[in-house]
DSSP file (Angstrom, degrees, kcal/mol; ACC not computed):
  #  RESIDUE AA STRUCTURE BP1 BP2  ACC     N-H-->O    O-->H-N    N-H-->O    O-->H-N    TCO  KAPPA ALPHA  PHI   PSI    X-CA   Y-CA   Z-CA
    1    1 A M              0   0    0      0, 0.0     2,-0.2     0, 0.0     0, 0.0   0.000 360.0 360.0 360.0 139.0  217.3  -83.7   53.4
    2    2 A T        -     0   0    0      1,-0.1     3,-0.1     3,-0.0     0, 0.0  -0.575 360.0-107.2 -91.4 158.7  215.7  -82.5   56.7
    3    3 A Q        -     0   0    0     -2,-0.2     2,-0.1     1,-0.1    -1,-0.1  -0.530  40.9-101.3 -78.7 150.3  213.8  -84.7   58.9
    4    4 A P        -     0   0    0      0, 0.0     2,-1.1     0, 0.0    -1,-0.1  -0.457  37.2-114.0 -71.5 142.7  210.0  -84.1   59.0
    5    5 A D    >   -     0   0    0      1,-0.2     3,-1.1    -2,-0.1    -3,-0.0  -0.720  31.8-173.2 -77.6  99.3  208.9  -82.0   62.2
    6    6 A T  T 3  S+     0   0    0     -2,-1.1    -1,-0.2     1,-0.3    25,-0.0   0.581  78.2  57.7 -72.1 -12.7  206.9  -84.5   64.2
    7    7 A L  T 3  S+     0   0    0     25,-0.1    25,-1.5     2,-0.0     2,-0.3   0.233  96.9  73.9-101.0  10.6  205.8  -82.0   66.7
    8    8 A S  E <   -A   31   0A   0     -3,-1.1     2,-0.4    23,-0.2    23,-0.2  -0.910  59.1-154.7-127.6 152.7  204.1  -79.6   64.3
    9    9 A I  E     -A   30   0A   0     21,-2.2    21,-2.5    -2,-0.3     2,-0.4  -0.997  12.8-170.9-120.2 131.1  200.9  -79.6   62.3
   10   10 A H  E     +A   29   0A   0     -2,-0.4     2,-0.2    19,-0.2    19,-0.2  -0.989  22.2 147.9-124.5 130.0  200.8  -77.5   59.1
   11   11 A G  E     -A   28   0A   0     17,-2.0    17,-2.1    -2,-0.4     2,-0.3  -0.850  36.2-131.3-145.2-177.1  197.5  -77.0   57.3
   12   12 A E  E     -A   27   0A   0     -2,-0.2     2,-0.6    15,-0.2    15,-0.2  -0.988  13.3-140.6-136.8 149.8  195.1  -74.9   55.2
   13   13 A I  E     -A   26   0A   0     13,-2.8    12,-2.8    -2,-0.3    13,-1.3  -0.973  34.7-179.1-109.1 121.0  191.5  -73.9   55.6
   14   14 A L  E     -A   24   0A   0     -2,-0.6     2,-0.3    10,-0.2    10,-0.2  -0.793  17.8-149.3-120.0 154.2  189.9  -74.0   52.2
   15   15 A G  E     -A   23   0A   0      8,-2.8     8,-2.6    -2,-0.3     2,-0.4  -0.955   4.0-152.0-123.5 154.3  186.4  -73.3   50.7
   16   16 A I  E     -A   22   0A   0     -2,-0.3     6,-0.2     6,-0.2     2,-0.1  -0.986  11.7-151.9-123.6 131.1  184.7  -74.7   47.8
   17   17 A N    >   -     0   0    0      4,-1.9     3,-2.2    -2,-0.4     6,-0.0  -0.322  41.0 -87.5 -95.6 177.5  182.1  -72.7   45.7
   18   18 A T  T 3  S+     0   0    0      1,-0.3    -1,-0.1     2,-0.2    -2,-0.0   0.782 127.8  57.3 -52.5 -36.0  179.1  -74.0   43.7
   19   19 A R  T 3  S-     0   0    0      2,-0.1    -1,-0.3     1,-0.1     3,-0.1   0.331 118.9-111.7 -81.2   8.5  181.4  -74.5   40.6
   20   20 A Q    <   +     0   0    0     -3,-2.2     2,-0.3     1,-0.2    -2,-0.2   0.713  68.0 150.0  69.8  16.3  183.6  -76.7   42.7
   21   21 A D        -     0   0    0      1,-0.0    -4,-1.9     2,-0.0     2,-0.4  -0.630  38.4-137.7 -82.5 143.8  186.4  -74.1   42.7
   22   22 A T  E     -A   16   0A   0     -2,-0.3     2,-0.3    -6,-0.2    -6,-0.2  -0.864  19.5-175.9-105.4 137.2  188.8  -74.1   45.7
   23   23 A T  E     -A   15   0A   0     -8,-2.6    -8,-2.8    -2,-0.4     2,-0.5  -0.969  23.4-128.7-127.7 149.4  190.0  -71.0   47.4
   24   24 A Q  E     +A   14   0A   0     -2,-0.3   -10,-0.2   -10,-0.2    22,-0.1  -0.760  27.4 170.0 -96.7 131.0  192.5  -70.8   50.4
   25   25 A F  E     +     0   0A   0    -12,-2.8    21,-2.4    -2,-0.5     2,-0.3   0.799  66.9   7.7-101.8 -55.7  191.2  -68.6   53.4
   26   26 A W  E     -AB  13  45A   0    -13,-1.3   -13,-2.8    19,-0.2    -1,-0.4  -0.942  49.7-155.7-136.5 147.7  194.0  -69.4   56.0
   27   27 A K  E     -AB  12  44A   0     17,-2.4    17,-2.4    -2,-0.3     2,-0.3  -0.938  29.4-177.7-110.3 141.4  197.4  -71.2   56.5
   28   28 A F  E     -AB  11  43A   0    -17,-2.1   -17,-2.0    -2,-0.4     2,-0.4  -0.957  21.6-160.2-142.2 164.6  198.2  -72.4   60.0
   29   29 A T  E     -AB  10  42A   0     13,-2.8    13,-3.6    -2,-0.3     2,-0.4  -0.991   4.3-172.9-145.4 132.1  200.9  -74.1   62.1
   30   30 A D  E     +AB   9  41A   0    -21,-2.5   -21,-2.2    -2,-0.4     2,-0.3  -0.991  20.7 164.5-125.1 116.7  200.4  -75.7   65.4
   31   31 A F  E     -AB   8  40A   0      9,-2.6     9,-3.5    -2,-0.4     2,-0.3  -0.975  38.8-110.3-143.0 150.9  203.7  -76.8   67.1
   32   32 A Y  E     - B   0  39A   0    -25,-1.5     7,-0.3    -2,-0.3   -25,-0.1  -0.655  22.4-159.6 -83.2 138.1  204.8  -77.9   70.6
   33   33 A A  E >>> - B   0  38A   0      5,-2.6     4,-2.0    -2,-0.3     5,-1.3  -0.962   1.9-161.5-121.9 107.8  207.0  -75.4   72.4
   34   34 A P  T 345S+     0   0    0      0, 0.0    -1,-0.1     0, 0.0     5,-0.0   0.810  89.9  58.1 -65.0 -29.7  208.9  -77.3   75.1
   35   35 A H  T 345S+     0   0    0      1,-0.2    -2,-0.0     2,-0.1     0, 0.0   0.763 115.9  37.3 -80.2 -17.0  209.9  -74.2   77.1
   36   36 A R  T <45S-     0   0    0     -3,-1.0    -1,-0.2     2,-0.3     3,-0.1   0.706  98.4-137.3 -93.2 -30.0  206.0  -73.4   77.4
   37   37 A E  T  <5S+     0   0    0     -4,-2.0     2,-0.3     1,-0.3    -2,-0.1   0.882  75.4  79.3  58.9  43.8  205.0  -77.0   77.8
   38   38 A N  E   <S-B   33   0A   0     -5,-1.3    -5,-2.6    -7,-0.1     2,-0.3  -0.934  86.9 -87.4-164.5 165.2  202.1  -76.2   75.3
   39   39 A N  E     -BC  32  56A   0     17,-1.6    17,-1.7    -2,-0.3     2,-0.4  -0.734  29.2-147.3 -90.5 139.3  201.3  -75.8   71.7
   40   40 A V  E     -BC  31  55A   0     -9,-3.5    -9,-2.6    -2,-0.3     2,-0.5  -0.860  15.2-156.8-102.2 139.3  201.8  -72.4   70.0
   41   41 A Y  E     -BC  30  54A   0     13,-2.2    13,-2.2    -2,-0.4     2,-0.4  -0.976  11.2-177.0-119.6 127.1  199.2  -71.9   67.2
   42   42 A Y  E     +BC  29  53A   0    -13,-3.6   -13,-2.8    -2,-0.5     2,-0.3  -0.995   2.4 177.9-130.3 137.5  199.8  -69.4   64.4
   43   43 A Q  E     -BC  28  52A   0      9,-2.6     9,-2.4    -2,-0.4     2,-0.4  -0.980   3.2-175.8-135.8 145.4  197.3  -68.6   61.6
   44   44 A R  E     -BC  27  51A   0    -17,-2.4   -17,-2.4    -2,-0.3     7,-0.2  -0.996  24.1-122.1-142.8 135.6  197.6  -66.1   58.7
   45   45 A S  E >   -B   26   0A   0      5,-2.9     3,-1.1    -2,-0.4   -19,-0.2  -0.283  31.8-102.8 -71.6 161.9  195.0  -65.2   56.0
   46   46 A K  T 3  S+     0   0    0    -21,-2.4   -20,-0.1     1,-0.3    -1,-0.1   0.880 121.7  41.5 -50.0 -47.9  195.6  -65.5   52.3
   47   47 A D  T 3  S-     0   0    0    -22,-0.2    -1,-0.3     1,-0.0   -21,-0.1   0.372 107.4-122.4 -91.6   4.4  196.2  -61.9   51.8
   48   48 A G  S <  S+     0   0    0     -3,-1.1    -2,-0.1     2,-0.2    -1,-0.0   0.461  81.7 114.3  82.7  -2.7  198.3  -61.4   54.8
   49   49 A R  S    S+     0   0    0      1,-0.1    23,-1.7    22,-0.1     2,-0.4   0.754  75.9  41.6 -78.3 -27.0  196.0  -58.7   56.3
   50   50 A Y  E     + D   0  71A   0     21,-0.2    -5,-2.9    22,-0.1     2,-0.3  -0.965  62.1 169.9-128.9 141.4  194.9  -60.9   59.3
   51   51 A Y  E     -CD  44  70A   0     19,-1.9    19,-3.2    -2,-0.4     2,-0.4  -0.969  13.2-157.9-142.2 155.3  196.9  -63.2   61.6
   52   52 A A  E     -CD  43  69A   0     -9,-2.4    -9,-2.6    -2,-0.3     2,-0.4  -0.990   6.0-174.3-135.3 145.4  196.1  -65.1   64.9
   53   53 A I  E     +CD  42  68A   0     15,-1.9    15,-2.2    -2,-0.4     2,-0.2  -0.996  24.8 122.4-139.4 139.8  198.5  -66.4   67.5
   54   54 A G  E     -CD  41  67A   0    -13,-2.2   -13,-2.2    -2,-0.4     2,-0.3  -0.856  51.2 -84.1-168.7-158.6  197.5  -68.5   70.6
   55   55 A E  E     -CD  40  66A   0     11,-2.0    11,-2.5   -15,-0.3     2,-0.3  -0.967  32.7-165.1-133.6 144.9  198.0  -71.6   72.5
   56   56 A S  E     -CD  39  65A   0    -17,-1.7   -17,-1.6    -2,-0.3     2,-0.3  -0.901   6.0-158.6-129.6 164.4  196.3  -75.1   72.0
   57   57 A T  E     - D   0  64A   0      7,-2.3     7,-2.7    -2,-0.3     2,-0.4  -0.966  13.0-159.1-136.8 142.6  195.9  -78.3   74.0
   58   58 A M  E     + D   0  63A   0     -2,-0.3     5,-0.2     5,-0.2     2,-0.2  -0.982  15.5 177.1-132.8 142.1  195.1  -81.6   72.8
   59   59 A T        -     0   0    0      3,-3.2    -2,-0.0    -2,-0.4     5,-0.0  -0.601  56.4 -84.5-115.2-170.5  193.7  -85.0   74.0
   60   60 A T  S    S+     0   0    0     -2,-0.2     3,-0.1     1,-0.2    -2,-0.0   0.743 127.0  19.4 -71.3 -17.6  193.0  -88.1   71.9
   61   61 A T  S    S+     0   0    0      1,-0.2    24,-2.1    23,-0.0     2,-0.4   0.385 121.5  54.0-127.6  -3.0  189.6  -86.8   70.8
   62   62 A E  E     - E   0  84A   0     22,-0.2    -3,-3.2     2,-0.0     2,-0.4  -0.993  49.6-166.4-142.4 144.5  189.7  -83.1   71.4
   63   63 A R  E     -DE  58  83A   0     20,-2.2    20,-2.6    -2,-0.4     2,-0.4  -0.996  11.8-164.6-122.2 136.9  191.7  -80.0   70.5
   64   64 A F  E     +DE  57  82A   0     -7,-2.7    -7,-2.3    -2,-0.4     2,-0.4  -0.973  10.0 178.3-118.8 129.3  191.3  -76.7   72.4
   65   65 A C  E     -DE  56  81A   0     16,-2.2    16,-2.1    -2,-0.4     2,-0.4  -0.987  12.9-177.8-138.3 128.2  192.7  -73.4   71.0
   66   66 A E  E     +DE  55  80A   0    -11,-2.5   -11,-2.0    -2,-0.4     2,-0.3  -0.984  23.9 159.6-119.8 134.1  192.4  -69.8   72.4
   67   67 A M  E     -DE  54  79A   0     12,-3.1    12,-3.1    -2,-0.4     2,-0.5  -0.937  37.1-123.0-152.6 165.7  194.1  -67.2   70.1
   68   68 A S  E     -DE  53  78A   0    -15,-2.2   -15,-1.9    -2,-0.3     2,-0.3  -0.986  23.3-147.0-117.0 125.1  194.1  -63.4   69.4
   69   69 A F  E     -DE  52  77A   0      8,-3.3     8,-1.8    -2,-0.5     2,-0.4  -0.706  15.0-170.0 -90.0 138.6  193.3  -62.2   66.0
   70   70 A Y  E     -DE  51  76A   0    -19,-3.2   -19,-1.9    -2,-0.3     2,-0.3  -0.977   9.1-152.3-129.7 145.6  195.0  -59.0   64.6
   71   71 A H  E >   -D   50   0A   0      4,-1.8     3,-2.0    -2,-0.4   -21,-0.2  -0.864  30.3-115.5-112.2 153.6  194.3  -57.1   61.4
   72   72 A S  T 3  S+     0   0    0    -23,-1.7   -22,-0.1    -2,-0.3    -1,-0.1   0.685 116.1  56.6 -65.7 -19.0  196.9  -55.0   59.6
   73   73 A E  T 3  S-     0   0    0    -24,-0.2    -1,-0.3     2,-0.0   -24,-0.0   0.369 127.5 -94.9 -93.1   6.1  194.9  -51.9   60.5
   74   74 A G  S <  S+     0   0    0     -3,-2.0    -2,-0.1     1,-0.3     2,-0.1   0.348  73.1 146.9  99.7   6.9  194.9  -52.6   64.1
   75   75 A E        -     0   0    0     -5,-0.0    -4,-1.8     1,-0.0     2,-0.4  -0.423  28.4-161.4 -68.6 145.1  191.7  -54.5   64.7
   76   76 A Y  E     +E   70   0A   0     -6,-0.2     2,-0.3    -2,-0.1    -6,-0.2  -0.994  15.0 174.1-135.5 136.2  191.8  -57.0   67.5
   77   77 A L  E     -E   69   0A   0     -8,-1.8    -8,-3.3    -2,-0.4     2,-0.5  -0.994  20.6-146.3-140.8 130.1  189.6  -60.0   68.4
   78   78 A K  E     +E   68   0A   0     20,-0.4    20,-2.9    -2,-0.3     2,-0.3  -0.875  31.3 171.3-100.5 135.1  190.0  -62.7   71.0
   79   79 A H  E     -EF  67  97A   0    -12,-3.1   -12,-3.1    -2,-0.5     2,-0.3  -0.922  17.2-164.9-142.5 152.1  188.6  -66.1   69.8
   80   80 A K  E     -EF  66  96A   0     16,-2.3    16,-2.9    -2,-0.3     2,-0.3  -0.994   3.9-166.0-149.3 146.7  188.5  -69.8   70.9
   81   81 A D  E     -EF  65  95A   0    -16,-2.1   -16,-2.2    -2,-0.3     2,-0.5  -0.942  10.3-158.2-126.0 151.3  187.7  -73.1   69.3
   82   82 A T  E     -EF  64  94A   0     12,-2.3    12,-2.0    -2,-0.3     2,-0.5  -0.979   9.2-168.1-125.2 116.5  187.0  -76.6   70.4
   83   83 A H  E     -EF  63  93A   0    -20,-2.6   -20,-2.2    -2,-0.5     2,-0.5  -0.872   5.7-175.1-100.9 127.5  187.4  -79.5   67.9
   84   84 A T  E     -EF  62  92A   0      8,-3.0     8,-2.4    -2,-0.5     2,-0.4  -0.962  23.3-131.6-126.9 119.5  186.0  -82.8   68.9
   85   85 A F  E     - F   0  91A   0    -24,-2.1     6,-0.3    -2,-0.5     3,-0.1  -0.564  21.1-176.7 -62.5 117.6  186.6  -85.9   66.7
   86   86 A I  E     -     0   0A   0      4,-2.1     2,-0.3    -2,-0.4     5,-0.2   0.875  68.1 -32.9 -82.3 -48.8  183.3  -87.7   66.2
   87   87 A D  E >  S- F   0  90A   0      3,-1.6     3,-1.1   -26,-0.0    -1,-0.4  -0.907  82.3 -70.0-157.4-175.1  184.8  -90.5   64.2
   88   88 A E  T 3  S+     0   0    0     -2,-0.3     3,-0.1     1,-0.2    -3,-0.0   0.649 130.3  39.6 -64.2 -10.3  187.7  -91.1   61.8
   89   89 A N  T 3  S+     0   0    0      1,-0.1    26,-2.6    26,-0.0     2,-0.3   0.437 114.1  44.2-117.3  -1.7  185.9  -89.1   59.1
   90   90 A S  E <   -FG  87 114A   0     -3,-1.1    -4,-2.1    24,-0.2    -3,-1.6  -0.995  50.9-170.7-150.2 155.8  184.3  -86.2   60.9
   91   91 A M  E     -FG  85 113A   0     22,-2.7    22,-3.5    -2,-0.3     2,-0.4  -0.961  19.7-134.2-142.1 152.7  184.9  -83.5   63.6
   92   92 A R  E     -FG  84 112A   0     -8,-2.4    -8,-3.0    -2,-0.3     2,-0.4  -0.933  19.4-160.9-112.8 134.8  182.6  -81.0   65.4
   93   93 A S  E     -FG  83 111A   0     18,-3.6    18,-3.1    -2,-0.4     2,-0.4  -0.977   6.3-171.8-126.2 126.1  184.0  -77.5   65.7
   94   94 A V  E     -FG  82 110A   0    -12,-2.0   -12,-2.3    -2,-0.4     2,-0.4  -0.979  12.0-168.9-117.7 124.5  182.5  -75.0   68.3
   95   95 A S  E     -FG  81 109A   0     14,-2.1    14,-1.6    -2,-0.4     2,-0.3  -0.934   8.5-179.1-123.0 139.3  183.7  -71.4   68.0
   96   96 A Y  E     -F   80   0A   0    -16,-2.9   -16,-2.3    -2,-0.4     2,-0.4  -0.985  13.2-151.5-135.0 147.5  183.4  -68.3   70.4
   97   97 A D  E     -FG  79 106A   0      9,-2.7     9,-3.5    -2,-0.3     2,-0.5  -0.866  24.2-120.3-108.8 152.8  184.4  -64.7   70.3
   98   98 A Y  E     - G   0 105A   0    -20,-2.9   -20,-0.4    -2,-0.4     7,-0.2  -0.779  15.1-153.9 -90.8 129.1  185.2  -62.6   73.3
   99   99 A D  E  >> - G   0 104A   0      5,-3.0     4,-2.1    -2,-0.5     5,-1.2  -0.880   3.2-165.2-105.3 105.5  183.1  -59.5   74.0
  100  100 A P  T  45S+     0   0    0      0, 0.0    -1,-0.1     0, 0.0     5,-0.0   0.717  85.4  60.2 -60.1 -24.1  185.3  -57.2   76.0
  101  101 A D  T  45S+     0   0    0      1,-0.2    -2,-0.0    -3,-0.1    -3,-0.0   0.947 119.8  25.0 -70.3 -42.8  182.3  -55.0   76.9
  102  102 A T  T  45S-     0   0    0     -3,-0.4    -1,-0.2     2,-0.2     3,-0.1   0.596  98.7-133.1 -95.1 -10.3  180.4  -57.9   78.7
  103  103 A E  T  <5 +     0   0    0     -4,-2.1     2,-0.3     1,-0.2    -2,-0.0   0.865  68.3 119.0  60.7  37.9  183.7  -59.9   79.4
  104  104 A Q  E   <S-G   99   0A   0     -5,-1.2    -5,-3.0    -7,-0.0     2,-0.4  -0.911  71.9-111.1-131.1 160.9  181.8  -63.1   78.1
  105  105 A W  E     +G   98   0A   0     -2,-0.3    -7,-0.2    -7,-0.2     2,-0.2  -0.768  51.0 164.7 -88.6 133.1  182.4  -65.4   75.3
  106  106 A T  E     +G   97   0A   0     -9,-3.5    -9,-2.7    -2,-0.4     0, 0.0  -0.695  35.4  59.9-139.6-176.5  179.7  -65.0   72.6
  107  107 A N  E     -     0   0A   0     -2,-0.2     2,-0.2   -11,-0.2    -1,-0.1   0.873  65.4-163.8  55.6  48.6  178.7  -65.8   69.0
  108  108 A E  E     -     0   0A   0     -3,-0.1     2,-0.4   -12,-0.1   -12,-0.2  -0.460   9.1-176.3 -70.1 129.5  178.9  -69.6   69.3
  109  109 A S  E     -G   95   0A   0    -14,-1.6   -14,-2.1    -2,-0.2     2,-0.4  -0.941  10.1-160.5-116.2 151.0  179.0  -71.4   66.1
  110  110 A I  E     +G   94   0A   0     -2,-0.4     2,-0.4   -16,-0.2   -16,-0.2  -0.992  11.8 177.4-131.3 134.7  178.9  -75.0   65.6
  111  111 A L  E     -G   93   0A   0    -18,-3.1   -18,-3.6    -2,-0.4     2,-0.5  -0.989  21.0-145.3-139.4 144.3  180.1  -76.7   62.4
  112  112 A I  E     -G   92   0A   0     -2,-0.4     2,-0.4   -20,-0.2   -20,-0.2  -0.957  20.1-158.7-111.5 126.0  180.4  -80.4   61.5
  113  113 A W  E     -G   91   0A   0    -22,-3.5   -22,-2.7    -2,-0.5     2,-0.3  -0.926   7.9-171.4-114.4 130.3  183.4  -81.2   59.2
  114  114 A K  E     -G   90   0A   0     -2,-0.4   -24,-0.2   -24,-0.2     2,-0.2  -0.873  27.1-112.1-121.5 151.0  183.6  -84.2   57.1
  115  115 A L        -     0   0    0    -26,-2.6     2,-0.4    -2,-0.3   -26,-0.0  -0.479  40.8-114.6 -75.0 147.0  186.4  -85.7   55.0
  116  116 A K              0   0    0     -2,-0.2    -1,-0.1     1,-0.1     0, 0.0  -0.655 360.0 360.0 -86.5 140.6  185.7  -85.5   51.3
  117  117 A D              0   0    0     -2,-0.4    -1,-0.1     0, 0.0    -2,-0.0   0.546 360.0 360.0 -68.6 360.0  185.2  -88.7   49.5
């Protein structure tokens, strides 16, 4: 039996429709890379057509991640997220996309995530 990797986070991003059916959108891994002294983030879509890779940093209450998304047909997008823990059951997520024409971060979206009872 192998020891659990205590320096990694593995997860899924799921959606629930009105019928309460669950569907997977993404799988991700966030792990500490000692040679970089930072976390490496990797995310892949359910169908494998999209993936993202980047770096993240964490404090006790926040996680910052900047990544590049790639599509199997060559599409590219630079993206960043900030996750802030509000309390033990909820988190605030702020997301931005990078506009290479204006060289600005745009398309801010703010979500509040809550643990399901």
